[in-house]
C-alpha positions in Angstrom: -2.7 -69.8 -56.1 -4.8 -69.1 -59.2 -7.8 -66.8 -58.9 -11.0 -67.4 -60.7 -12.4 -64.2 -62.2 -16.2 -64.1 -62.6 -18.0 -61.9 -65.1 -21.6 -61.1 -64.7 -23.1 -61.1 -68.3 -26.8 -61.1 -67.2 -29.3 -58.6 -68.5 -31.6 -56.6 -66.2 -35.1 -58.3 -66.2 -37.2 -55.2 -66.6 -35.3 -53.6 -69.5 -34.3 -56.6 -71.5 -36.0 -57.4 -74.8 -38.8 -60.0 -74.5 -39.4 -62.7 -77.1 -42.4 -61.7 -79.2 -45.6 -63.1 -77.6 -43.9 -63.7 -74.1 -45.4 -61.9 -71.2 -43.8 -58.5 -70.2 -42.2 -58.5 -66.8 -43.9 -56.5 -64.0 -43.6 -55.8 -60.4 -46.0 -54.4 -57.7 -45.5 -53.6 -54.0 -47.3 -56.0 -51.7 -46.1 -54.3 -48.5 -43.9 -51.3 -47.8 -42.0 -50.0 -44.8 -42.9 -46.5 -45.8 -46.6 -47.4 -45.3 -46.0 -48.9 -41.9 -45.8 -52.5 -43.0 -43.4 -54.9 -41.3 -41.2 -55.2 -44.4 -40.8 -54.4 -48.1 -42.2 -57.1 -50.3 -42.8 -57.1 -54.1 -44.9 -59.3 -56.3 -43.1 -60.2 -59.6 -44.7 -61.4 -62.8 -42.6 -62.6 -65.8 -42.2 -65.4 -68.3 -39.6 -68.0 -67.6 -37.6 -66.7 -70.6 -37.4 -63.1 -69.4 -33.9 -61.5 -69.4 -30.9 -63.7 -69.2 -32.1 -67.3 -68.8 -31.1 -70.8 -69.4 -33.1 -73.2 -71.6 -33.6 -76.8 -70.3 -33.9 -79.7 -72.6 -37.5 -80.1 -71.5 -38.2 -76.7 -73.2 -38.2 -78.5 -76.6 -37.3 -82.1 -76.1 -40.1 -84.5 -74.9 -38.9 -86.2 -71.7 -35.9 -83.9 -71.6 -34.3 -82.8 -68.3 -35.8 -79.9 -66.5 -33.8 -76.9 -65.4 -33.3 -78.3 -61.9 -31.8 -81.5 -63.3 -29.1 -79.8 -65.3 -25.4 -80.2 -64.5 -24.4 -76.6 -63.6 -20.8 -77.7 -63.8 -21.1 -77.2 -67.6 -21.6 -73.5 -66.9 -18.5 -72.8 -64.8 -14.9 -72.8 -65.9 -12.7 -71.6 -68.7 -14.7 -70.2 -71.6 -14.0 -68.8 -75.1 -15.7 -65.4 -75.7 -16.0 -64.8 -79.4 -17.6 -62.0 -81.4 -19.6 -62.8 -84.5 -22.5 -61.4 -86.6 -25.1 -63.1 -88.8 -25.6 -66.8 -89.5 -22.9 -69.1 -88.0 -21.4 -71.7 -90.3 -20.1 -75.1 -89.3 -16.7 -73.9 -90.4 -16.9 -70.9 -87.9 -17.9 -73.3 -85.2 -15.1 -75.7 -86.0 -12.5 -72.9 -85.8 -14.0 -71.5 -82.6 -14.0 -74.9 -80.8 -10.5 -75.8 -82.0 -8.2 -76.9 -79.2 -11.0 -78.5 -77.1 -13.2 -75.5 -76.2 -16.2 -76.8 -74.3 -17.7 -73.5 -73.2 -18.5 -70.7 -75.7 -20.0 -67.3 -75.2 -20.9 -65.4 -78.4 -21.1 -61.6 -78.4 -23.0 -60.0 -81.3 -26.2 -60.4 -83.2 -25.9 -64.0 -84.5 -28.0 -66.8 -85.7 -27.1 -70.4 -84.8 -27.9 -72.3 -88.0 -29.1 -75.9 -87.8 -25.8 -76.9 -89.4 -23.8 -74.9 -86.8 -25.8 -76.5 -84.1 -25.1 -80.0 -85.4 -21.4 -79.1 -85.5 -21.5 -77.9 -81.9 -23.1 -81.1 -80.8 -20.7 -83.2 -82.9 -17.6 -81.5 -81.3 -18.9 -81.9 -77.8 -19.7 -78.4 -76.8 -21.1 -78.4 -73.2 -22.2 -74.8 -72.8 -23.3 -72.1 -75.3 -24.2 -68.6 -74.3 -25.5 -65.9 -76.8 -26.2 -62.2 -76.3 -29.6 -62.3 -78.1 -32.8 -63.6 -76.5 -32.8 -66.7 -78.7 -30.4 -68.8 -80.7 -32.3 -69.2 -84.0 -34.7 -67.4 -86.1 -38.5 -67.7 -86.5 -37.9 -70.4 -89.2 -35.0 -72.3 -87.5 -35.4 -71.7 -83.8 -37.3 -74.8 -82.9 -34.9 -77.0 -84.9 -31.8 -75.4 -83.5 -33.1 -75.7 -79.9 -33.9 -79.4 -80.4 -30.4 -80.1 -81.8 -28.6 -78.2 -79.0 -30.9 -79.3 -76.1 -31.1 -82.8 -77.5 -27.3 -83.0 -77.2 -27.6 -81.7 -73.6 -25.7 -78.5 -74.4 -26.4 -76.0 -71.6 -27.8 -72.9 -73.2 -27.7 -69.4 -71.9 -29.7 -66.8 -73.9 
């Protein structure tokens, strides 16, 4: 019987880098056992893109699916883990997705260029995960998000 190995690649919420302009995460005790309260309870404040998160198509695509409408099956299963640095080219994407890869995690400080995003969509990528808190740059981020999310590629940042 084959065994599925699961790797936790999430970043801790309170120490992860926050996208410039997004709210910083915070927490404050509401009730505490040590103070005689019935339970420990904490109030959390954070932006929806704090730490490791998924982007839904509705994040950049008018009328796009919301996070609760995504097919999480795209996020589970065999996955290629690749290491890269700098801007990704369409040729890099083509080589990485050779052989029918549909799930891709990229380790390293990368930029998904609009051309690379188009190639991912063209080749039928279903899931993309990146180590950084976003896939593009200040200049290309919106365009890259719209390409990937418009193609319903599940994105983990």
